[in-house]
N, C-alpha and C positions, 0 to 999 in steps of 0.2 A: 017402449024403451029397448034399446039394442044392447045386449050383454056383450062384454069383450071376449074375444076368441081366446081359445087355450094358447094359441101361438103367442098372442100379445101378452097373455099374463106370464107365460114363460120367460119372455123377452125381459120384462120388467123385473122379474125376480132374479135373472141372470145379471143384469146391470147393477141391481142393488148389491148382490153378493160380491162383484167385482169392485164396487166402490168401497164396500166394508173391508175387503182384503187390502186395497190400497191404503186406507186410512191406518190400518194395523202395521204395515210394513214400511210406513213412511219414516224416514230418519228424523230422530229428534235433535232439536237444536242445543247447542252446547251453551250453557249459561256462564258468562264470564263478566268480570267487572270492567267497564269500557275505561280507557284511558282519556282522562279529562284535561291534562295539562293546565291545572289550575293553581298548583302549589310551586313556588320558587324558593322555598326555604327549607323543605325537608331534607334535600340532598346537597345544599350549598350553605357556605359560610365565608364571610369576608374577614381577612386578618391584615393587620398593619405590618407587613413584612413582605419580602420578595419571595419569588417562587421557590428558590432553593431552601430558604428557611422554613417556609410553611410545609413543604414536603418532608424535611428533615423531622420537624416536630410531629407529623403524622407518623413516620416511620417509628419513632420512639413510642408514640402512643400505641401502635400496633404490637410492638415488642413488649410493652408493659403488660398486655393482656394475653400473652402467650400465643400470638400469631407468628407463623413462620413467613418471614418476608421473602418473597419469590422475586422481587424486582424493586429497585430503588434507584432513582436518579433525580435530577433537579425539578422535573415537573411530573413525575408518576411514581406512585408507590403502590405495590399490590402485596397481599398477604393472604395466608391460608390458615384455617383452624378446623380441627376435627372435634365432634361431640359424639356422645353415646347416649341418647336420652333413654333407650330401652335396650333389652338384651339383643334383639335382632334387628335394631334400627341403627343406622350410621348416618350422621349429618355432618356435612362439610360446608363451611362458610368462607367464600372468597371475597375479600374486601380489596376495593379499588379507589385510589384518591388520585385525581389529576388536579394539579395546581397551575392556574392560568393567572397571567398579569391582568389586573383590573384597571389600574391607572395610578395616578399620583394625587394625593390630597391637596388642600390648600397650602399646607406647610412644605409641600414637595416631597412628602415621604411616600414610599412605593406601597401600593395595596395589592393583595392577591386574593382571589377567589377560589376556594377548595370545593371541588365536586366529588362527593362520596357516594358510592353504591355498593351494596352487599348482595352477593348471590348465594342462595342456599340451596344446595343438592342433598337430596334424601335417597339413602340407598337401603334396601331390604335384602335379607339373606334368602337365596334361593337354592334348594337342594337339587342337584343333578345326579341322576343314577347312572352308574356305569356297569354295564354287564360283561363278564369275562368271556372271550373268544379264544377258541383253541382250533388250531389248523390240523386238519387230518388229510393225509396225502391222498387217499382214494376218494374221499367225500368232499373234501374241501374244508370250509370253515364251519365249526360247530359252537353255538352259543350255549354256555352253560347257565344254569339258574343262579350261580353265585354272582352277586352284584354288590357294588360299593357306592355310597353317596358322598358327593363333595359339595361343600358349602361355597357359594359364590355370591359376591355383592352385585346387586343390579339396581341401577338407578330408576327410581319409581316416581320422583317429583323434582322439579326445578323451579325455584321462585325467587323473584327479587324482593328483598325486604323493604317495606315501606313505613315501618313504624317510626314516627317522629322521635319518640322518647329515646329509641335506640341510637339515632344519629345525634340527637342533643348531647347524650352522654359522650359520645366519641368527640364531637367538636369541642365540648368542654374539656376533654382531656388534651386536645391539641393546644388550648389555652394555657394549660399548666406546663407543657413542655415547650412552648415557643420561646420563652426567655432563654432556656438552656441552649436550644437550637440557634438562637441568634448569637449568643456568646460563643458557642462552639464553633462557628464558622470561621475558617481561616482567613486572615487578612489578605487584601488583594495585593499582588506582587506590584511593587513600584520599580521603576528603573534606577539602577545604582547610580549615585552621583559620583562624578569624577573626582578623585582625590587630588588634592593640591600637590604640585611638583615641588619637592623639597631640594634646594640646591646645596650641596655639601659645602661647608666653609673649609676654606685652605687651612691646613695645619701650620701653626707658628712655631718653628724651631727656636729653642733658646740658644743663645751664643755659646759657643765652646769656650771654656775658660782654661787656659793653659796651666798645666801642672808643673811647677818648677821641679827640676831635677836636682837630686841631692849630689853634692860633689863627691866624685869618686876618691877613694882613699888609696895612696900610693905605697 
């Protein structure tokens, strides 16, 4: 039986060490939840109203919960609200509602579908150290050990909210404000009707009655 040479053994050991090093430095896969596109009710709800009335109810719903409305028109409403869940954590939620015409029902009434989505941004406080620098004519600039730290908010996460209960409460709130939004909509302008022409009637003058003159006294 022939034994392997020292060169062959060294080659095998070298290859095994290289493979082991590659396995240690290989990038790890990021685990994430895949988008399945299987739910059509989490972010949508239909209302028996037109686009302007539905978005007006959504605007009132956001205002009632303390959102600062940043845009509002007949088919789009956006709002933003800030939260402070911890001492050094800041959260902002941006809510967006799009109102699109869905069609007319059997009775001819308009129907609108509302699309809602909320984006949550999370910020953390980061301390930035600033060192004092003094300019010296002959030497140049000289950094002194005196330093100060400033706190700055840095975005650390951003996520779209997908909790069905969160959107159910919002859509139920739209139902509450929809009658008021429907009644509050100004009536459509109608063309003014032509007023009838009134012909002035001629004035009938009364006949003049002669006044008898009294006889003059001589």
